[in-house]
PLY file of the C-alpha trace (Angstrom):
ply
format ascii 1.0
element vertex 202
property float x
property float y
property float z
element edge 201
property int vertex1
property int vertex2
end_header
0.00 0.00 0.00
2.92 2.34 0.65
3.88 2.29 -3.04
0.27 3.06 -4.03
0.15 5.99 -1.62
3.40 7.42 -3.00
2.12 7.07 -6.57
-1.20 8.73 -5.84
0.23 11.51 -3.67
2.56 12.45 -6.51
-0.38 12.32 -8.93
-2.55 14.74 -6.97
-0.02 16.68 -4.92
-1.42 19.95 -6.26
-4.68 19.10 -4.48
-2.86 19.12 -1.16
-1.52 22.60 -1.92
-5.05 23.86 -2.63
-6.43 22.14 0.47
-3.76 23.74 2.66
-4.07 27.23 1.12
-7.87 27.42 1.14
-8.09 25.84 4.57
-5.63 28.29 6.10
-6.81 31.55 4.56
-10.57 30.97 4.83
-10.50 30.21 8.55
-8.00 32.99 9.15
-10.58 35.44 7.81
-13.44 33.95 9.86
-14.95 31.98 6.97
-15.97 28.32 6.89
-13.33 26.33 4.91
-15.74 24.42 2.68
-13.71 24.89 -0.51
-10.73 23.23 1.14
-12.85 20.22 2.08
-14.43 20.05 -1.39
-10.97 19.23 -2.75
-10.72 16.41 -0.22
-13.70 14.44 -1.51
-12.54 15.00 -5.09
-9.30 13.13 -4.34
-10.44 9.48 -4.71
-12.47 10.07 -7.87
-9.59 11.98 -9.48
-7.17 9.15 -8.69
-9.55 6.52 -10.08
-10.03 8.51 -13.27
-6.27 8.79 -13.67
-5.79 5.07 -13.06
-8.40 4.33 -15.68
-6.81 6.62 -18.25
-3.39 5.06 -17.71
-4.83 1.50 -17.44
-3.15 1.14 -14.05
-6.00 -0.99 -12.73
-5.13 -3.73 -15.22
-1.46 -3.47 -14.31
-2.28 -3.62 -10.61
-4.10 -6.93 -11.12
-0.75 -8.42 -12.21
1.15 -6.96 -9.25
1.27 -8.28 -5.67
-1.49 -5.85 -4.68
-4.70 -7.24 -3.26
-8.14 -5.86 -4.00
-8.50 -4.89 -0.35
-5.25 -2.90 -0.48
-6.32 -1.10 -3.66
-9.62 -0.09 -2.09
-8.28 0.71 1.36
-5.59 2.94 -0.13
-8.27 5.24 -1.60
-9.80 5.61 1.85
-6.41 6.24 3.45
-5.41 8.94 0.98
-8.81 10.57 1.49
-8.16 10.64 5.23
-4.70 12.11 4.59
-6.30 14.91 2.59
-8.86 15.40 5.34
-6.06 15.58 7.89
-4.28 18.27 5.86
-7.53 20.25 5.63
-8.11 20.02 9.38
-4.52 20.95 10.33
-4.32 24.01 8.07
-7.86 25.13 8.93
-7.03 25.01 12.64
-3.73 26.77 11.96
-5.65 29.51 10.16
-7.97 29.87 13.13
-5.04 30.23 15.52
-3.23 32.76 13.33
-6.42 34.73 12.69
-7.43 34.86 16.33
-3.96 35.67 17.69
-2.60 38.04 15.06
-5.67 39.49 13.34
-8.09 39.58 16.25
-10.56 37.28 14.50
-13.17 35.34 16.40
-13.13 32.06 14.51
-14.19 28.94 16.38
-12.70 25.48 16.11
-16.28 24.32 15.71
-16.37 25.73 12.16
-14.33 22.70 11.09
-16.77 20.15 12.56
-19.48 20.29 9.90
-17.10 20.22 6.89
-15.35 17.16 8.36
-18.68 15.41 8.88
-19.80 16.29 5.34
-16.60 14.86 3.83
-16.89 11.61 5.80
-20.56 11.19 4.94
-20.14 12.16 1.28
-17.22 9.77 0.79
-19.06 6.99 2.63
-21.82 7.28 0.02
-19.83 8.01 -3.13
-16.70 5.86 -2.78
-18.60 2.59 -3.28
-20.26 4.21 -6.30
-16.85 5.27 -7.61
-15.76 1.64 -7.57
-19.03 0.55 -9.18
-19.16 3.06 -12.05
-16.75 2.82 -14.95
-15.31 5.57 -17.15
-14.28 9.10 -16.32
-17.51 10.51 -17.74
-19.62 8.15 -15.64
-17.87 9.12 -12.42
-18.09 12.81 -13.27
-21.82 12.53 -13.90
-22.20 10.56 -10.67
-20.35 13.24 -8.72
-22.47 16.05 -10.20
-25.72 14.21 -9.50
-24.70 13.36 -5.95
-23.63 16.93 -5.24
-26.95 18.20 -6.58
-28.82 15.74 -4.36
-26.75 16.78 -1.33
-27.49 20.42 -2.16
-31.23 19.76 -2.47
-31.34 17.86 0.82
-29.29 20.57 2.52
-31.64 23.22 1.12
-34.73 21.42 2.35
-33.10 20.87 5.75
-31.99 24.50 5.98
-35.45 25.77 5.08
-36.91 24.11 8.15
-33.98 24.46 10.50
-32.29 27.68 9.39
-31.19 28.72 12.87
-29.74 25.33 13.71
-27.91 25.08 10.38
-26.51 28.58 10.87
-25.17 27.58 14.27
-23.59 24.43 12.84
-21.88 26.36 10.04
-20.38 28.86 12.43
-19.38 26.27 15.00
-22.10 27.17 17.46
-23.01 23.61 18.40
-22.30 21.81 21.62
-19.31 19.52 22.11
-21.59 16.52 22.60
-23.42 17.09 19.31
-20.14 17.70 17.49
-18.63 14.45 18.77
-21.82 12.55 17.98
-21.99 13.95 14.44
-18.37 13.10 13.68
-18.75 9.65 15.25
-21.82 8.74 13.17
-20.21 9.92 9.92
-16.93 8.14 10.78
-18.81 4.87 11.40
-20.60 5.18 8.05
-17.25 5.92 6.39
-15.74 2.78 7.92
-18.75 0.64 7.03
-18.46 1.64 3.37
-14.99 0.05 3.15
-16.12 -3.60 3.04
-18.89 -2.60 0.63
-16.35 -1.01 -1.72
-14.11 -4.08 -1.48
-17.02 -6.38 -2.35
-17.97 -4.20 -5.33
-14.41 -3.97 -6.62
-13.87 -7.74 -6.36
-16.77 -8.30 -8.75
-15.72 -5.56 -11.16
-14.12 -6.42 -14.48
-10.92 -4.36 -14.49
0 1
1 2
2 3
3 4
4 5
5 6
6 7
7 8
8 9
9 10
10 11
11 12
12 13
13 14
14 15
15 16
16 17
17 18
18 19
19 20
20 21
21 22
22 23
23 24
24 25
25 26
26 27
27 28
28 29
29 30
30 31
31 32
32 33
33 34
34 35
35 36
36 37
37 38
38 39
39 40
40 41
41 42
42 43
43 44
44 45
45 46
46 47
47 48
48 49
49 50
50 51
51 52
52 53
53 54
54 55
55 56
56 57
57 58
58 59
59 60
60 61
61 62
62 63
63 64
64 65
65 66
66 67
67 68
68 69
69 70
70 71
71 72
72 73
73 74
74 75
75 76
76 77
77 78
78 79
79 80
80 81
81 82
82 83
83 84
84 85
85 86
86 87
87 88
88 89
89 90
90 91
91 92
92 93
93 94
94 95
95 96
96 97
97 98
98 99
99 100
100 101
101 102
102 103
103 104
104 105
105 106
106 107
107 108
108 109
109 110
110 111
111 112
112 113
113 114
114 115
115 116
116 117
117 118
118 119
119 120
120 121
121 122
122 123
123 124
124 125
125 126
126 127
127 128
128 129
129 130
130 131
131 132
132 133
133 134
134 135
135 136
136 137
137 138
138 139
139 140
140 141
141 142
142 143
143 144
144 145
145 146
146 147
147 148
148 149
149 150
150 151
151 152
152 153
153 154
154 155
155 156
156 157
157 158
158 159
159 160
160 161
161 162
162 163
163 164
164 165
165 166
166 167
167 168
168 169
169 170
170 171
171 172
172 173
173 174
174 175
175 176
176 177
177 178
178 179
179 180
180 181
181 182
182 183
183 184
184 185
185 186
186 187
187 188
188 189
189 190
190 191
191 192
192 193
193 194
194 195
195 196
196 197
197 198
198 199
199 200
200 201
């Protein structure tokens, strides 16, 4: 898996630069770092598209790389990207609050983290199921539209609560519970993705 991680990190290293930059500067200026986290859930799909274009999946089937390792590596690199987003977002909060007199809260990172975990839990199995770059792109657009529609409906009925969540104004217990639920769903999607990929003609 180490070799796969090195390959993929080199392939999408520019994503990590964007994640770090947007995460740092948006929280430093008291904004919610959603753009930084958007790049995080684009990581696995981008890697899969690149592997398909270069026919790496066929090559990998001839290498001592198991299906489980191939799948798990996509989850690991997603978590690495998420870690970069969290670290630089928190760093931006510290710099903004100490040097610029901002009033950013660590809680502003909670909802984006939960969204990434939940979104990837849903879409990663679909990424392994759908073939072709166009198919995955369409799938991503449709899923983002659905997420936007659901978020809009939710916000229409719970505008105050959503506003508090976006600005970090939720309790520690709710924050921990939200992250825990999304993390469990993220973990549960791993065996599903492995099962799908085993049956896929690569």
